[in-house]
LOMIBA-646841 format. One record per residue (C-alpha): residue number from 1; x, y, z. Coordinates in steps of 0.05 Angstrom, whole numbers, plus 5000, padded with zeros to 4 digits. Layout:
REM LOMIBA-646841
i|east|north|up
NUM|X|Y|Z
...
//
This chain:
REM LOMIBA-646841
i|east|north|up
1|4076|8270|7104
2|4052|8220|7157
3|4067|8227|7231
4|4128|8180|7230
5|4159|8217|7171
6|4146|8284|7204
7|4181|8264|7268
8|4240|8234|7230
9|4246|8300|7191
10|4246|8337|7258
11|4304|8296|7283
12|4342|8306|7217
13|4333|8381|7226
14|4351|8384|7300
15|4402|8328|7307
16|4463|8373|7315
17|4428|8410|7372
18|4389|8351|7400
19|4430|8343|7464
20|4430|8418|7479
21|4354|8417|7471
22|4338|8354|7510
23|4395|8335|7557
24|4409|8371|7622
25|4454|8353|7680
26|4414|8310|7729
27|4350|8315|7690
28|4292|8265|7698
29|4323|8213|7653
30|4391|8221|7685
31|4360|8207|7753
32|4323|8147|7725
33|4387|8119|7693
34|4425|8127|7759
35|4371|8089|7795
36|4371|8035|7742
37|4447|8029|7743
38|4445|8016|7818
39|4396|7959|7807
40|4435|7931|7748
41|4498|7928|7791
42|4462|7893|7848
43|4432|7842|7800
44|4499|7833|7764
45|4468|7848|7696
46|4512|7830|7636
47|4472|7863|7580
48|4425|7923|7569
49|4387|7945|7507
50|4365|8018|7500
51|4305|8027|7454
52|4301|8094|7419
53|4372|8110|7439
54|4377|8176|7403
55|4448|8203|7405
56|4469|8150|7456
57|4462|8190|7520
58|4440|8129|7561
59|4494|8086|7530
60|4548|8134|7553
61|4520|8143|7623
62|4511|8068|7633
63|4579|8054|7602
64|4612|8095|7656
65|4567|8066|7711
66|4568|7993|7688
67|4637|7976|7662
68|4640|7909|7626
69|4565|7906|7613
70|4545|7896|7540
71|4506|7958|7519
72|4467|7964|7454
73|4421|8020|7430
74|4371|8018|7373
75|4351|8083|7339
76|4312|8093|7274
77|4339|8163|7260
78|4404|8162|7220
79|4418|8234|7239
80|4415|8219|7314
81|4457|8156|7306
82|4508|8197|7267
83|4516|8245|7326
84|4525|8186|7373
85|4578|8155|7328
86|4614|8222|7325
87|4619|8220|7401
88|4656|8154|7398
89|4599|8104|7405
90|4613|8046|7357
91|4567|8028|7300
92|4558|7960|7332
93|4534|7991|7396
94|4486|8043|7366
95|4448|8010|7309
96|4388|8022|7264
97|4324|7992|7293
98|4251|8004|7308
99|4219|7994|7375
100|4159|7962|7342
101|4202|7905|7314
102|4267|7896|7353
103|4318|7856|7313
104|4335|7808|7370
105|4314|7740|7394
106|4269|7730|7455
107|4306|7743|7520
108|4368|7770|7484
109|4384|7821|7539
110|4381|7821|7615
111|4347|7889|7615
112|4312|7932|7563
113|4303|8006|7576
114|4274|8069|7544
115|4280|8142|7562
116|4229|8191|7535
117|4213|8153|7472
118|4144|8123|7484
119|4107|8189|7482
120|4132|8196|7410
121|4099|8132|7383
122|4025|8124|7366
123|4020|8053|7396
124|4067|8049|7456
125|4038|7981|7476
126|4070|7951|7414
127|4138|7977|7434
128|4130|7955|7506
129|4110|7885|7482
130|4175|7882|7442
131|4215|7906|7502
132|4184|7852|7545
133|4197|7799|7493
134|4271|7816|7488
135|4283|7824|7563
136|4304|7766|7607
137|4303|7799|7676
138|4268|7866|7672
139|4253|7932|7639
140|4258|8006|7655
141|4211|8059|7628
142|4228|8132|7641
143|4175|8175|7609
144|4120|8227|7616
145|4055|8224|7655
146|3996|8256|7619
147|3955|8256|7684
148|4002|8308|7715
149|3999|8358|7659
150|3958|8422|7668
151|3926|8458|7726
152|3900|8420|7786
153|3827|8422|7762
154|3849|8394|7694
155|3888|8338|7727
156|3825|8319|7766
157|3784|8320|7702
158|3835|8276|7667
159|3833|8226|7724
160|3757|8223|7719
161|3757|8217|7643
162|3807|8160|7647
163|3767|8125|7701
164|3705|8128|7656
165|3744|8098|7598
166|3734|8161|7556
167|3807|8180|7546
168|3810|8167|7470
169|3748|8210|7460
170|3778|8265|7504
171|3842|8266|7463
172|3805|8262|7397
173|3766|8324|7415
174|3827|8360|7444
175|3869|8348|7381
176|3811|8354|7331
177|3820|8282|7309
178|3895|8284|7300
179|3909|8246|7365
180|3979|8279|7368
181|4007|8347|7383
182|4067|8386|7359
183|4119|8430|7391
184|4185|8457|7365
185|4217|8435|7430
186|4197|8361|7424
187|4168|8351|7355
188|4108|8305|7348
189|4083|8275|7413
190|4023|8236|7439
191|3985|8237|7503
192|4022|8185|7544
193|4032|8161|7615
194|4077|8107|7643
195|4013|8083|7678
196|3984|8065|7609
197|4031|8005|7606
198|4036|7988|7680
199|3991|7926|7677
200|4024|7902|7612
201|4092|7905|7645
202|4069|7875|7711
203|4042|7813|7675
204|4113|7797|7654
205|4154|7826|7710
206|4112|7831|7774
207|4162|7867|7819
208|4148|7941|7805
209|4186|8002|7829
210|4154|8069|7812
211|4186|8136|7829
212|4174|8208|7809
213|4235|8237|7774
214|4211|8309|7776
215|4188|8348|7838
216|4116|8332|7853
217|4062|8385|7860
218|4018|8344|7906
219|4009|8278|7942
220|3988|8234|7883
221|4042|8201|7840
222|3991|8190|7785
223|3965|8262|7784
224|4025|8302|7805
225|4090|8272|7778
226|4105|8298|7709
227|4157|8244|7695
228|4160|8174|7724
229|4212|8120|7726
230|4184|8049|7725
231|4233|7992|7738
232|4203|7922|7735
233|4237|7855|7750
234|4216|7783|7761
235|4237|7789|7834
//
């Protein structure tokens, strides 16, 4: 079983309990979505695409915060989509789709967002490229930050390894060549940071807002914020 199939099997097995496992009141993604909703209202957005929508948590939150805005979510897991449909999200609003090949034309949505999906894909830059292609006015990424994981000495080592361009070697050694890790709480996940795609996003949408969505353990956003919300617009 390859990594993609293994993660899909995990979602099939945990779908009925997915929200209990991953969604908490005012968690990091809830805070990111609230921040995004404020921006979307100010910019009078008319459409938003959620990539890796899961059970439709973001669609429901944004539906309440942004009445009248067209909201669509793409999710490859049929089991997670089924849970979303059982909550009342229509099949037209929560559809099958892969972040690596979004089934939409260029600039089809004002904004394209993701919450906690990029650390589950082996090549997040491909997904971000698709998000940027489909977005007219901006994107939001709410995800993990590999630089903030571990003790302070380890975070400093990680920063140095990254600065030397040795991160792939570091992860290869750490995972014994697998490049991914596994936990029953999150399934298959990769070493990922929002900062990995910062320059890629900035090249398309230069106005960048970065904020820590978990309490920080020190003064450095890069080293000490376990989750980060990035919102980028054309200004």
